[in-house]
C-alpha positions as YAML, in Angstrom:
chain: A
units: angstrom
residues:
- id: 1
  name: MET
  ca: [-60.46, -77.60, -41.77]
- id: 2
  name: ASN
  ca: [-59.96, -80.94, -39.96]
- id: 3
  name: LEU
  ca: [-62.35, -80.78, -37.03]
- id: 4
  name: SER
  ca: [-61.64, -84.29, -35.75]
- id: 5
  name: GLN
  ca: [-58.73, -82.99, -33.64]
- id: 6
  name: LEU
  ca: [-61.00, -80.42, -32.01]
- id: 7
  name: GLU
  ca: [-63.65, -83.07, -31.38]
- id: 8
  name: THR
  ca: [-61.01, -85.24, -29.72]
- id: 9
  name: ARG
  ca: [-60.01, -82.39, -27.41]
- id: 10
  name: LEU
  ca: [-63.66, -81.71, -26.61]
- id: 11
  name: GLY
  ca: [-64.32, -85.38, -25.93]
- id: 12
  name: TYR
  ca: [-67.36, -85.27, -28.18]
- id: 13
  name: GLN
  ca: [-67.95, -86.26, -31.83]
- id: 14
  name: PHE
  ca: [-70.70, -84.38, -33.63]
- id: 15
  name: LYS
  ca: [-73.39, -86.26, -35.50]
- id: 16
  name: ASP
  ca: [-74.01, -83.12, -37.56]
- id: 17
  name: GLN
  ca: [-70.62, -81.46, -37.95]
- id: 18
  name: ARG
  ca: [-72.26, -78.45, -39.60]
- id: 19
  name: LEU
  ca: [-73.31, -77.35, -36.12]
- id: 20
  name: LEU
  ca: [-69.69, -77.26, -35.00]
- id: 21
  name: VAL
  ca: [-68.71, -75.32, -38.12]
- id: 22
  name: GLN
  ca: [-71.36, -72.71, -37.37]
- id: 23
  name: ALA
  ca: [-70.25, -72.50, -33.73]
- id: 24
  name: LEU
  ca: [-66.77, -71.60, -34.97]
- id: 25
  name: THR
  ca: [-68.04, -68.96, -37.41]
- id: 26
  name: HIS
  ca: [-67.75, -65.31, -36.41]
- id: 27
  name: ARG
  ca: [-70.29, -62.82, -37.75]
- id: 28
  name: SER
  ca: [-67.50, -61.17, -39.76]
- id: 29
  name: HIS
  ca: [-67.23, -64.34, -41.86]
- id: 30
  name: SER
  ca: [-70.82, -64.91, -42.96]
- id: 31
  name: THR
  ca: [-74.47, -64.39, -42.08]
- id: 32
  name: LEU
  ca: [-74.69, -67.96, -40.74]
- id: 33
  name: HIS
  ca: [-72.65, -67.24, -37.62]
- id: 34
  name: ASN
  ca: [-72.44, -68.38, -34.00]
- id: 35
  name: GLU
  ca: [-74.20, -65.65, -32.02]
- id: 36
  name: ARG
  ca: [-77.46, -67.57, -31.43]
- id: 37
  name: PHE
  ca: [-75.44, -70.64, -30.43]
- id: 38
  name: GLU
  ca: [-73.47, -68.45, -28.05]
- id: 39
  name: PHE
  ca: [-76.71, -67.23, -26.43]
- id: 40
  name: LEU
  ca: [-77.79, -70.82, -25.85]
- id: 41
  name: GLY
  ca: [-74.37, -71.99, -24.71]
- id: 42
  name: ASP
  ca: [-74.07, -69.19, -22.16]
- id: 43
  name: SER
  ca: [-77.16, -70.44, -20.32]
- id: 44
  name: ILE
  ca: [-76.02, -74.07, -20.52]
- id: 45
  name: LEU
  ca: [-72.59, -73.12, -19.19]
- id: 46
  name: ASN
  ca: [-73.95, -71.18, -16.23]
- id: 47
  name: PHE
  ca: [-76.30, -74.00, -15.26]
- id: 48
  name: SER
  ca: [-73.62, -76.67, -15.67]
- id: 49
  name: VAL
  ca: [-70.99, -74.83, -13.62]
- id: 50
  name: ALA
  ca: [-73.60, -74.03, -10.94]
- id: 51
  name: SER
  ca: [-74.53, -77.73, -10.75]
- id: 52
  name: ILE
  ca: [-70.88, -78.82, -10.62]
- id: 53
  name: LEU
  ca: [-70.12, -76.40, -7.79]
- id: 54
  name: PHE
  ca: [-73.29, -77.26, -5.89]
- id: 55
  name: HIS
  ca: [-72.28, -80.91, -5.68]
- id: 56
  name: ARG
  ca: [-68.52, -80.34, -5.34]
- id: 57
  name: LEU
  ca: [-68.77, -77.74, -2.55]
- id: 58
  name: PRO
  ca: [-71.61, -78.91, -0.28]
- id: 59
  name: ASN
  ca: [-70.62, -76.64, 2.63]
- id: 60
  name: VAL
  ca: [-70.21, -73.39, 0.67]
- id: 61
  name: ASP
  ca: [-73.00, -70.82, 0.92]
- id: 62
  name: GLU
  ca: [-74.89, -69.17, -1.95]
- id: 63
  name: GLY
  ca: [-72.87, -65.96, -1.94]
- id: 64
  name: ASP
  ca: [-69.52, -67.72, -2.28]
- id: 65
  name: LEU
  ca: [-70.91, -70.14, -4.86]
- id: 66
  name: SER
  ca: [-72.02, -67.16, -6.96]
- id: 67
  name: ARG
  ca: [-68.58, -65.56, -6.63]
- id: 68
  name: ILE
  ca: [-66.81, -68.74, -7.67]
- id: 69
  name: ARG
  ca: [-69.15, -69.38, -10.59]
- id: 70
  name: ALA
  ca: [-68.74, -65.83, -11.88]
- id: 71
  name: SER
  ca: [-64.97, -66.28, -11.97]
- id: 72
  name: LEU
  ca: [-65.22, -69.65, -13.71]
- id: 73
  name: VAL
  ca: [-67.54, -68.47, -16.49]
- id: 74
  name: LYS
  ca: [-65.91, -65.09, -17.12]
- id: 75
  name: GLN
  ca: [-64.32, -64.19, -20.44]
- id: 76
  name: GLY
  ca: [-60.75, -64.77, -19.30]
- id: 77
  name: THR
  ca: [-61.42, -68.31, -18.11]
- id: 78
  name: LEU
  ca: [-63.26, -69.21, -21.30]
- id: 79
  name: ALA
  ca: [-60.46, -67.74, -23.41]
- id: 80
  name: ASP
  ca: [-57.97, -69.92, -21.52]
- id: 81
  name: ILE
  ca: [-60.12, -72.97, -22.28]
- id: 82
  name: ALA
  ca: [-60.22, -71.92, -25.94]
- id: 83
  name: THR
  ca: [-56.43, -71.73, -26.02]
- id: 84
  name: ARG
  ca: [-56.19, -75.18, -24.46]
- id: 85
  name: LEU
  ca: [-58.46, -76.46, -27.24]
- id: 86
  name: ASP
  ca: [-56.28, -74.70, -29.83]
- id: 87
  name: LEU
  ca: [-59.44, -72.93, -30.94]
- id: 88
  name: PRO
  ca: [-57.67, -70.03, -32.72]
- id: 89
  name: ASN
  ca: [-56.68, -72.47, -35.47]
- id: 90
  name: PHE
  ca: [-60.30, -73.49, -36.07]
- id: 91
  name: LEU
  ca: [-62.13, -70.15, -35.99]
- id: 92
  name: ARG
  ca: [-63.77, -68.88, -39.19]
- id: 93
  name: LEU
  ca: [-63.22, -65.12, -39.29]
- id: 94
  name: GLY
  ca: [-63.70, -62.41, -41.89]
- id: 95
  name: GLU
  ca: [-60.69, -60.90, -43.59]
- id: 96
  name: GLY
  ca: [-60.75, -57.80, -41.39]
- id: 97
  name: GLU
  ca: [-60.78, -59.80, -38.17]
- id: 98
  name: LEU
  ca: [-58.00, -62.03, -39.43]
- id: 99
  name: LYS
  ca: [-55.80, -59.06, -40.21]
- id: 100
  name: SER
  ca: [-56.47, -57.44, -36.84]
- id: 101
  name: GLY
  ca: [-55.67, -60.63, -34.92]
- id: 102
  name: GLY
  ca: [-59.24, -61.54, -34.02]
- id: 103
  name: PHE
  ca: [-58.25, -65.16, -33.52]
- id: 104
  name: ARG
  ca: [-56.37, -64.01, -30.41]
- id: 105
  name: ARG
  ca: [-59.09, -61.72, -29.06]
- id: 106
  name: PRO
  ca: [-60.42, -63.06, -25.72]
- id: 107
  name: SER
  ca: [-64.00, -61.97, -26.45]
- id: 108
  name: ILE
  ca: [-64.10, -63.88, -29.76]
- id: 109
  name: LEU
  ca: [-62.50, -66.96, -28.20]
- id: 110
  name: ALA
  ca: [-64.87, -66.94, -25.22]
- id: 111
  name: ASP
  ca: [-67.93, -66.50, -27.45]
- id: 112
  name: ALA
  ca: [-66.84, -69.44, -29.61]
- id: 113
  name: VAL
  ca: [-66.48, -71.70, -26.57]
- id: 114
  name: GLU
  ca: [-70.01, -70.84, -25.45]
- id: 115
  name: ALA
  ca: [-71.26, -71.38, -29.01]
- id: 116
  name: ILE
  ca: [-69.70, -74.85, -29.04]
- id: 117
  name: PHE
  ca: [-71.58, -75.73, -25.87]
- id: 118
  name: GLY
  ca: [-74.78, -74.59, -27.56]
- id: 119
  name: ALA
  ca: [-73.95, -76.65, -30.64]
- id: 120
  name: ILE
  ca: [-73.38, -79.78, -28.56]
- id: 121
  name: TYR
  ca: [-76.77, -79.26, -26.90]
- id: 122
  name: LEU
  ca: [-78.42, -78.97, -30.32]
- id: 123
  name: ASP
  ca: [-76.54, -82.00, -31.66]
- id: 124
  name: ALA
  ca: [-77.28, -84.17, -28.63]
- id: 125
  name: ASN
  ca: [-78.82, -82.95, -25.36]
- id: 126
  name: SER
  ca: [-78.11, -81.01, -22.18]
- id: 127
  name: ASP
  ca: [-76.57, -84.04, -20.46]
- id: 128
  name: GLN
  ca: [-73.94, -84.37, -23.18]
- id: 129
  name: ALA
  ca: [-73.17, -80.65, -23.03]
- id: 130
  name: TYR
  ca: [-72.81, -80.95, -19.26]
- id: 131
  name: GLN
  ca: [-70.33, -83.81, -19.61]
- id: 132
  name: VAL
  ca: [-68.17, -81.83, -22.04]
- id: 133
  name: ILE
  ca: [-68.21, -78.76, -19.80]
- id: 134
  name: GLU
  ca: [-67.35, -80.86, -16.74]
- id: 135
  name: GLY
  ca: [-64.43, -82.44, -18.58]
- id: 136
  name: LEU
  ca: [-63.03, -79.11, -19.73]
- id: 137
  name: TYR
  ca: [-63.32, -77.58, -16.27]
- id: 138
  name: GLN
  ca: [-61.87, -80.55, -14.38]
- id: 139
  name: PRO
  ca: [-58.21, -79.37, -14.60]
- id: 140
  name: ILE
  ca: [-59.26, -75.94, -13.34]
- id: 141
  name: LEU
  ca: [-61.37, -77.26, -10.48]
- id: 142
  name: ASP
  ca: [-58.61, -79.61, -9.35]
- id: 143
  name: THR
  ca: [-56.06, -76.82, -8.94]
- id: 144
  name: VAL
  ca: [-58.01, -73.67, -8.06]
- id: 145
  name: ASP
  ca: [-58.22, -72.16, -4.56]
- id: 146
  name: PHE
  ca: [-61.95, -71.73, -3.95]
- id: 147
  name: ASN
  ca: [-61.31, -69.50, -0.94]
- id: 148
  name: THR
  ca: [-59.71, -66.78, -3.06]
- id: 149
  name: LEU
  ca: [-61.16, -67.39, -6.53]
- id: 150
  name: GLY
  ca: [-62.98, -64.33, -7.80]
- id: 151
  name: LYS
  ca: [-61.95, -62.05, -4.95]
- id: 152
  name: ASP
  ca: [-60.24, -58.80, -5.87]
- id: 153
  name: ALA
  ca: [-56.88, -57.79, -4.44]
- id: 154
  name: LYS
  ca: [-58.27, -55.26, -1.95]
- id: 155
  name: THR
  ca: [-60.64, -57.86, -0.49]
- id: 156
  name: LEU
  ca: [-57.88, -60.46, -0.22]
- id: 157
  name: LEU
  ca: [-55.53, -57.97, 1.42]
- id: 158
  name: GLN
  ca: [-58.19, -57.01, 3.94]
- id: 159
  name: GLU
  ca: [-58.86, -60.67, 4.79]
- id: 160
  name: VAL
  ca: [-55.16, -61.42, 5.25]
- id: 161
  name: LEU
  ca: [-54.70, -58.48, 7.61]
- id: 162
  name: GLN
  ca: [-57.88, -59.09, 9.58]
- id: 163
  name: GLY
  ca: [-56.99, -62.78, 9.93]
- id: 164
  name: ARG
  ca: [-53.74, -61.75, 11.64]
- id: 165
  name: LYS
  ca: [-55.31, -58.96, 13.73]
- id: 166
  name: PHE
  ca: [-53.61, -56.12, 11.84]
- id: 167
  name: ALA
  ca: [-55.30, -52.82, 11.08]
- id: 168
  name: LEU
  ca: [-56.72, -52.29, 7.59]
- id: 169
  name: PRO
  ca: [-54.54, -50.64, 4.94]
- id: 170
  name: ALA
  ca: [-54.82, -46.98, 4.03]
- id: 171
  name: TYR
  ca: [-55.06, -45.87, 0.40]
- id: 172
  name: ASN
  ca: [-53.97, -42.36, -0.62]
- id: 173
  name: VAL
  ca: [-53.99, -40.67, -4.01]
- id: 174
  name: ILE
  ca: [-50.54, -39.15, -4.35]
- id: 175
  name: ALA
  ca: [-50.75, -37.87, -7.94]
- id: 176
  name: THR
  ca: [-53.04, -37.47, -10.93]
- id: 177
  name: SER
  ca: [-52.09, -36.73, -14.51]
- id: 178
  name: GLY
  ca: [-53.58, -36.49, -17.96]
- id: 179
  name: ALA
  ca: [-56.64, -34.84, -19.46]
- id: 180
  name: ALA
  ca: [-60.02, -35.09, -17.73]
- id: 181
  name: HIS
  ca: [-61.20, -37.83, -20.11]
- id: 182
  name: ASP
  ca: [-57.96, -39.82, -19.82]
- id: 183
  name: GLN
  ca: [-56.66, -39.38, -16.30]
- id: 184
  name: GLN
  ca: [-54.10, -41.54, -14.57]
- id: 185
  name: PHE
  ca: [-54.16, -41.94, -10.81]
- id: 186
  name: GLU
  ca: [-51.18, -42.86, -8.69]
- id: 187
  name: VAL
  ca: [-52.10, -44.40, -5.35]
- id: 188
  name: GLU
  ca: [-50.14, -45.67, -2.39]
- id: 189
  name: CYS
  ca: [-51.21, -48.49, -0.11]
- id: 190
  name: ILE
  ca: [-49.87, -48.26, 3.43]
- id: 191
  name: ILE
  ca: [-49.86, -51.00, 6.07]
- id: 192
  name: ALA
  ca: [-48.36, -49.04, 8.95]
- id: 193
  name: GLU
  ca: [-47.87, -51.90, 11.42]
- id: 194
  name: LEU
  ca: [-45.72, -53.79, 8.95]
- id: 195
  name: ASP
  ca: [-43.96, -50.79, 7.43]
- id: 196
  name: VAL
  ca: [-45.24, -51.80, 4.01]
- id: 197
  name: LYS
  ca: [-45.89, -49.14, 1.40]
- id: 198
  name: THR
  ca: [-46.62, -49.81, -2.27]
- id: 199
  name: GLN
  ca: [-47.45, -47.53, -5.18]
- id: 200
  name: ALA
  ca: [-49.31, -48.19, -8.41]
- id: 201
  name: SER
  ca: [-51.12, -46.30, -11.13]
- id: 202
  name: GLY
  ca: [-54.32, -46.85, -13.07]
- id: 203
  name: GLY
  ca: [-56.98, -45.25, -15.20]
- id: 204
  name: SER
  ca: [-59.20, -44.73, -12.15]
- id: 205
  name: ARG
  ca: [-58.69, -44.49, -8.43]
- id: 206
  name: ARG
  ca: [-60.26, -47.89, -8.00]
- id: 207
  name: ALA
  ca: [-57.96, -49.51, -10.56]
- id: 208
  name: ALA
  ca: [-54.89, -47.93, -8.98]
- id: 209
  name: GLU
  ca: [-55.95, -49.08, -5.50]
- id: 210
  name: GLN
  ca: [-56.40, -52.64, -6.75]
- id: 211
  name: ALA
  ca: [-52.95, -52.60, -8.34]
- id: 212
  name: ALA
  ca: [-51.37, -51.22, -5.15]
- id: 213
  name: ALA
  ca: [-53.16, -53.90, -3.12]
- id: 214
  name: THR
  ca: [-51.78, -56.57, -5.44]
- id: 215
  name: LEU
  ca: [-48.26, -55.34, -4.75]
- id: 216
  name: ALA
  ca: [-48.96, -55.24, -1.03]
- id: 217
  name: LEU
  ca: [-50.12, -58.85, -1.10]
- id: 218
  name: ALA
  ca: [-46.85, -59.79, -2.78]
- id: 219
  name: GLU
  ca: [-44.94, -58.01, -0.02]
- id: 220
  name: LEU
  ca: [-46.91, -59.81, 2.70]
- id: 221
  name: GLU
  ca: [-46.07, -63.13, 1.06]
- id: 222
  name: LYS
  ca: [-42.42, -62.35, 1.73]
- id: 223
  name: ILE
  ca: [-42.65, -61.08, 5.30]
- id: 224
  name: LEU
  ca: [-45.48, -62.95, 7.02]
- id: 225
  name: PRO
  ca: [-44.98, -66.49, 8.33]
- id: 226
  name: LYS
  ca: [-46.73, -69.26, 6.43]
- id: 227
  name: LYS
  ca: [-47.38, -71.55, 9.39]
- id: 228
  name: LYS
  ca: [-49.91, -70.95, 12.13]
- id: 229
  name: GLY
  ca: [-48.41, -70.04, 15.45]
- id: 230
  name: ALA
  ca: [-45.19, -68.73, 13.92]
- id: 231
  name: THR
  ca: [-43.77, -65.48, 15.17]
- id: 232
  name: ARG
  ca: [-44.74, -62.44, 13.20]
- id: 233
  name: HIS
  ca: [-41.94, -60.66, 11.43]
- id: 234
  name: VAL
  ca: [-41.92, -57.00, 10.55]
- id: 235
  name: ARG
  ca: [-39.77, -55.78, 7.73]
- id: 236
  name: LYS
  ca: [-38.71, -52.15, 7.61]
- id: 237
  name: SER
  ca: [-39.13, -49.93, 4.57]
- id: 238
  name: ALA
  ca: [-40.85, -52.42, 2.28]
- id: 239
  name: GLN
  ca: [-41.58, -49.70, -0.24]
- id: 240
  name: LEU
  ca: [-41.93, -50.17, -3.97]
- id: 241
  name: SER
  ca: [-41.60, -46.99, -5.97]
- id: 242
  name: LEU
  ca: [-41.96, -48.48, -9.44]
- id: 243
  name: PRO
  ca: [-45.46, -47.59, -10.69]
- id: 244
  name: VAL
  ca: [-47.52, -50.46, -12.06]
- id: 245
  name: ALA
  ca: [-49.66, -49.78, -15.10]
- id: 246
  name: VAL
  ca: [-53.10, -51.41, -15.02]
- id: 247
  name: ALA
  ca: [-55.98, -51.63, -17.45]
- id: 248
  name: GLN
  ca: [-58.38, -48.74, -17.72]
- id: 249
  name: ASP
  ca: [-61.22, -48.98, -15.22]
- id: 250
  name: ARG
  ca: [-63.73, -46.18, -15.23]
- id: 251
  name: LYS
  ca: [-66.03, -47.61, -12.59]
...
């Protein structure tokens, strides 16, 4: 395993490369695995991202900073960083995990990224770990919309409508199916003033509402003016009947 390519992508060369090897080792591979490194790296990551946001967004309050940080350190974001680093080709997994595609599993990828941050701290110091984290997050921070990052679809839809003085949407359950332990909910989202109606399904009412709100946001992108002061347009019968399947959400 040639780790020099990974070190180049990280922007850091290990003095003790054994630390990097352990950071890449899943518990399915051996007893000397990365879980303790992951624990350490998680704390370093949260502090580093909090510090970056604190200085980058001086006028943003604590609540929004927390929302933004949570989105930046979540599993999906870390898995994206892992993919950018080509981490799947460097992971050390047991035979079972290899066969089941563990090198593509977001949880394993995210844990390995955090473990690498912990390994850099152990190999050098917190300042060096901070620099690596800042470098990896720079492309994300330069392109992300901080006003919407981390907000769910229902919240965004509500903000769009309130900002244009429209009434809030109504959500109605129009059908349920499946056994009690595996129900599917079909929900419609109605914005009466704009004649917008969308439908979506999910493993809980909440999940279905979020999916319907996502479709409604897409509809508003088409029918509402982009520029301030432009005349509002109302489109008739903007109904989508194709159900959208979403991930199970039992909350």
